[in-house]
C-alpha positions as CSV (number, residue, x, y, z in Angstrom):
1,X,0.0,0.0,0.0
2,X,1.4,3.3,-1.1
3,X,1.3,6.3,1.3
4,X,1.0,9.8,-0.2
5,X,3.9,12.2,0.5
6,X,3.7,16.0,0.5
7,X,6.8,16.9,-1.5
8,X,6.7,20.5,-0.2
9,X,8.1,19.3,3.2
10,X,11.1,17.4,1.8
11,X,13.6,20.1,2.8
12,X,12.2,20.0,6.4
13,X,12.5,16.2,6.5
14,X,16.1,16.4,5.2
15,X,17.0,19.0,7.9
16,X,15.4,16.9,10.6
17,X,17.5,13.9,9.4
18,X,20.7,15.9,9.8
19,X,19.7,17.3,13.2
20,X,18.3,14.3,15.0
21,X,17.9,14.5,18.8
22,X,20.3,12.6,21.0
23,X,17.6,10.0,21.6
24,X,16.8,9.7,17.9
25,X,20.4,9.2,17.1
26,X,20.7,6.5,19.8
27,X,17.7,4.6,18.6
28,X,18.9,4.9,15.0
29,X,22.5,4.0,15.4
30,X,22.2,1.4,18.1
31,X,19.1,-0.4,16.9
32,X,17.2,0.6,13.8
33,X,19.9,1.2,11.3
34,X,20.8,-2.4,10.9
35,X,17.4,-3.9,11.8
36,X,16.2,-7.0,10.0
37,X,13.5,-4.9,8.2
38,X,14.2,-1.5,6.5
39,X,13.5,1.6,8.6
40,X,13.4,5.2,7.4
41,X,14.2,8.1,9.6
42,X,12.2,11.3,9.4
43,X,9.8,9.8,6.8
44,X,7.1,11.9,5.2
45,X,3.6,10.4,5.5
46,X,1.0,12.7,3.9
47,X,1.9,16.2,5.3
48,X,3.5,14.8,8.4
49,X,7.0,13.7,9.2
50,X,7.4,10.5,11.3
51,X,10.5,10.0,13.4
52,X,10.9,6.5,12.1
53,X,8.9,4.4,9.7
54,X,9.0,0.7,8.7
55,X,6.8,0.1,5.6
56,X,7.0,-3.7,5.9
57,X,5.6,-3.6,9.4
58,X,3.3,-0.6,8.8
59,X,4.7,0.9,11.9
60,X,5.8,4.4,13.0
61,X,8.0,5.1,16.0
62,X,7.7,8.5,17.6
63,X,10.1,9.8,20.3
64,X,8.3,12.4,22.3
65,X,10.1,15.3,23.9
66,X,8.5,17.9,26.2
67,X,6.9,19.8,23.2
68,X,4.5,16.9,22.7
69,X,3.0,17.4,26.2
70,X,1.7,20.9,25.7
71,X,-1.9,21.5,24.8
72,X,-1.0,22.4,21.2
73,X,1.4,19.5,21.0
74,X,-1.2,17.0,22.2
75,X,-3.8,18.3,19.8
76,X,-1.4,18.2,16.8
77,X,-0.4,14.6,17.7
78,X,-4.0,13.6,17.9
79,X,-4.8,14.9,14.4
80,X,-1.6,13.5,13.0
81,X,-2.2,10.1,14.6
82,X,-5.7,10.0,13.1
83,X,-4.3,10.6,9.6
84,X,-1.5,8.0,10.0
85,X,-3.8,5.4,11.4
86,X,-6.3,6.0,8.6
87,X,-3.5,4.9,6.3
88,X,-3.4,1.5,8.1
89,X,-0.2,2.5,10.0
90,X,0.3,2.0,13.7
91,X,2.2,4.5,15.9
92,X,4.1,3.5,19.0
93,X,5.4,6.3,21.2
94,X,8.3,6.5,23.6
95,X,9.4,9.4,25.7
96,X,13.0,10.6,25.5
97,X,13.2,9.5,29.1
98,X,12.4,5.9,28.0
99,X,15.2,5.9,25.4
100,X,17.6,7.3,27.9
101,X,16.7,5.1,30.9
102,X,15.1,1.9,29.5
103,X,16.6,1.4,26.1
104,X,16.4,-2.4,26.2
105,X,12.7,-2.1,27.0
106,X,12.1,0.3,24.1
107,X,13.9,-2.1,21.7
108,X,12.0,-5.1,23.1
109,X,8.6,-3.3,22.6
110,X,9.6,-2.4,19.0
111,X,10.4,-6.1,18.3
112,X,7.1,-7.2,19.7
113,X,5.2,-4.7,17.5
114,X,7.2,-5.6,14.3
115,X,6.9,-9.3,14.7
116,X,3.5,-9.8,16.4
117,X,1.7,-10.7,13.2
118,X,4.5,-12.6,11.5
């Protein structure tokens, strides 16, 4: 299943790939980069940019910093999540704290989601 991509935000996605957060870099370089299935970082889905996306698993991983817990951030995430879910893609979220303090647990949860229907 093909997911539409807003090409107008390609420069923003490229910039985000080059300026990943410490937690995004850790998850990418220590786990997702050489994963059994192909993962993309800062992938465009519609008019949104997902932190990480695996098309084979139809799964998005979001790492949430403090901006996601403001009123505006929560509302934006709800709208975004509805759109992504409507494209038959599941989102799993982790806080930056999770990545920093329970990295093995984060990786385990990702594995469970990726391979639960395989």
